[in-house]
C-alpha positions, 0 to 999 in steps of 0.5 A: 906187123901191127905197125905195118897195118897201122901205117897203111891205114894213115889218112884213111877210114876203113869202111867195114861191112858189119855182120850184126852179131845178133844175125851172124856169129863173128867169124873167129876160129876156135883156139886151144885151151893151152894158153888159157890161165885162171883168174879169180873174181866175178868176171868170166875172163880178163884178156890184156886187161879187157874184161869178159863179163859173166853176163856177156858170156851167158848172153853169147852162149844163149845166142849161139844156142838160138843160131844153132837151133835155127838150123834145120833138123837140129834136135833141141835135146842134143848134148852139143846144145847144152850150156856146159858144152857151149860155154867153152868154145864161146868163151874161147872165141870171146877171149880171142876176140878181146886179145885181137882188139886189145892189140888193135888198140895198142896199134893205135886203132879207134873207131869214132862215135860218129862212125858208129852212128853212121853205121847204125843208121844204114844197117838194113836190119834197122830199116823199114821200106829202105829207111831207118826205123826207130822202132825196129831198132829199139825192138831188135836190141830189146829182143836179144836183151841189149840197150842201144849203148851196149850195142854201139859198143859191140858195134865199135869193136866189130868196126875196129876188127874191120880196120885191122883186117883192112890194114892187113889187106892193105899191107899184103902184096904179091910178086910178078913171079907169083902172078906169072905162076898162077897164070901158067896153071890157070890159062894152061891149054892141053890137047887131048882126045877121048874114045868112048867104048859103048856099054850097050849090049854087053849086059846081054852077054853076061849071066848071074846065077842064083849061087852068086846072088845068094853069095853076095847077099850073105857077104853083104847083109848089112848093106840091106839093113833097114832102120827102125821106122814109124808112122804116126796119126796126129791131131793139132790145134794152132792159133793160125788155124783157129784165127781163120774161123773167127769172125770180128765185128766192125764195131770191135775193129773201129774200137781198136782203131780209135785206140790206135789213134789215141796212142798214135805217135806223130813225132816228126822223122828227120832224114839228115845228111852232115858234113864233119869237120875234124881238128881244132882251132883256126884251121877248123874254124876256117873250113867251117866258115868256108863251107857255110859261105859255099852253102849260103851261095847255093852250092850243093850240100851233097857235093860238098860233103863228098869233098870236105866231110871227114866221115868216110862212112857217109861221105860217098853218099853225099853225107847222108845218114838216113833217118835220125832216131833218138838216142843214137846221136849226142843230145846236142846234135839231136836237139839242133836237128829238131829245130830245122825245117826241111832244107835248112842247114844247122849252125856248127854242132860240136860233138866228140867226133868234131864239128858238124853242118847238118842238113835236113833232107826230108822232115816227115810228119807221120800221117794218121792212117785212115780207117780203111787203111787199117781195117784189114790189119786190125781185123787180123790182129784181133783174130789172132788175139782172140785165137790165142785165148782159145788156143790156150783152152784148146791145149788144155782140152787136148791134153784132157781129151787124149789122156788115156784115150784109145784113139785120137778121133774123139779129141779131133772131133771135140776140137773141130779138126781132123786126124791126119797121118804122117809118112814113114820116118826114122829117129833121125830124119823125117819130113812134114811134121816129122821134120820137127825133132820134137815130134820124132823124139815123142814118136819113139818114146816107150809109151807111144812106140811100145805101149801104144798110148797117145803122146803128151801134148807137144808144143811147136813153134808158132803157137801150135800144139800136137798130140801123136799116136803110133799108126804103124811100126817097122823095127830095124831089120835086114831085108830078105833075099827075095826083097832085094834079089832084083837089086842085087842081080842088077848090081852084079851084072853091072859089075860084070859089064864094067869088068868087060869095059875096063878090059877093053879100055886096057887093050885099046890103050895098049894098042893106041900107044903103038899106033899113029892113027887113033881115030881109025883104030877106034872106028875099026872097033866101033868106038867113038873118037873126038879130038880137042886141040889147045883146049882151055880149062873152061872151054865148053868143048868137052863136058866138065868131067872130061876137062877135069880129067884132061887137066889133072893127068901128069904129062910128060913131053913126047908121051900120051897120058891116059886115063879111063873110067865109066862115064855118066851115060854108062859107057867107059871113056878113055882120055888121052892127053897129047901135050900142054902149053903153059898160060902166058900173061901175053894171052890174057886181058889186063883186067883178068891179070889184075883180077888174078893179082887181087885174088892172090893178094886177098889169099895172102892177106887171109894167110897173114891175118891168120898168122897175125891172130895166132901171134896175138893170142900167143902173147896175150895175157889171158886168164879164165875164172 
């Protein structure tokens, strides 16, 4: 199968959409451990000769934990977030990825440095105001402990996986029979009617006794169990809160501005485009010479790139690589670019990827920002800086003032804050401040919940510290009969009404089977009737629930298929399907037919991709330490 994939990739470069691994996890399903062996040494695993280092595993475990923590409502203390519980699934994912990469390499797939560089400069995560930003690039990588070289290696691997997926998709196909079968189902038409039995007035005809209510309550007490809840008071201090009250003098702002001027980096930025010529020898030289001649005659560089460049990642954009950043491209490439002025084209530059002709589309020398432009931002930065200093002191004060204190009022007054009150919340859910799992955890600790003490200082994200105190507590309990009597009465009444409606529907269906005038039968009984002829699945002639029922019923020629159920408005709706007509390719447009074919092809490629991955993993030499 890999050979088929490789053949389909010849002469093309697959442009993959890379999800940066520090933004989203690689989508590789978990695999069982039955095929995992063991290996001694410093590596976490060795897969077909590819090493997975312990450092790589630790980084991936950390990143997976951060991804999980970023999801709303995740308790940081949960067992599934412990390193020992994350390590196994993360390692299995890494070993599967390594096995697939090894197989791709054996199949002759590769990614050039130039393709990786082109991908980096076009990633939105590295852009500011739509342009590649060197500082953004470096800071994002540094934040997750990566160097540009390490990141490029990882990106190259992801791009190779993209090549593999692209090859699988190109290798997949669908038959006319498969498409015809799908068309027959999707574009099927059905004729059906609905009869609606009104519920209005039926509730007046039923009665519920106290004995029925009491019996239902006794049999279903667990349904009325209320979970334990608590309401807390809290006082907080935060950097943002403090910053709002801090005044910064113009003199301090000017001093900071002058410091910024001293550190200002006026290094020019180069927005570049290139034409990549692959190969060696006379043929390559002739192509380069031809391009230089065309450029010298004034032909459009962008159009030449679209026609001649071997870099599929930038070719369709006229060779545009965005803003060049130091360290991304080979040293000789970058040095040559820095000798150019805006609009100039370089002499041939040779790298491992091939020979480049590079044009500087735009050369930007950063302008020194004016004091007025920077004043507001500097003021805010200085406010935050001073607030951070005060915040650290306030956290200590908060701890001292609330330790053993009988309330939170004195601490709030000392800090210039207010005592706030939460809503009711449970151990696992809450809103507002109780939406934070750390707050919920502290609220249900013995010293707060039972002994009535103030909590420890709870430090939250965003430089925010909180101390809570129990205000009210509601233990887990079952509601009394008096509390739920109205609720139970309504439920039992509705059940009796539903039984009456169902009985009426059964009687109507029995009569309809021998009637040749359903409309008249329904009208005589005071029911509403509607007929839908040759309706498609997506026709808005009936509501979605009715259409879903009509198209899910099995239909036998010559017989009406019935279904009846409670409608959203409380009435009881009968659906009778009269006949069906299979969809035909002749009834739809070519564009729709092509879309269905493409959809089937994608489904087939996903299935084949899964089968290929399973085969690769099953045959891989995977050893874990």
